[in-house]
C-alpha positions, 0 to 999 in steps of 0.5 A: 547485520540485523537491526531492530527499531521501534518507530512511532508515526503520528497521523491526525493525532493518532500514534501508530507504533511499528517495529522495523527490522532491517537487514542489509543483504547484497547492498540492499535494505530489506524491511519487514512489511506489515501484512493484512493480519498485523494491520487488523491487529493494529486497527483493533488495538488502536480503535478498541474494537474486536479483531473481527470488527476491524477485519470487517472494516478493513475488508469493507474499505478495500472492497469500496476502493476496488469497486469505485476504481473498477467503475473508473472512479477515483478515491481521495482521502484528504491528507492521506492520498488518492487512488485512480485508474490510468490506461496503459496502451498496448505496446511491443515487448521482448521475450528475455529468453528468446529475444522475440518481439511480443505484443503486450495488451493494453490494460488499466493500472491503479495509481496511488498519490500520497497526500501532503500529510502522509508524505510529511509524516514519513520525512 
């Protein structure tokens, strides 16, 4: 079963159009995901700028978010959401093939918490 829908999401007064293609397979809903190049195309079209400028803006945004998180900081866009880093402690795990206990090292993980405006726009 293949179903195609056009959905408009309005965020801060700016409409974003998405084409959602849903396919039900083994009782799971698989939805098309917007990739980086599609996001660049959408940014360029919505802002009336070139794709090259949109790509630079997106890469700058992603680089600045990653750089801030790497330094242990937090990035917050009011209404949209916030990114932060959390420490995951070392723990024991199990190899599923052999059943042997293995050590899993501690690491930092990125967390995202959606803001109220973003949460409200999808519900």
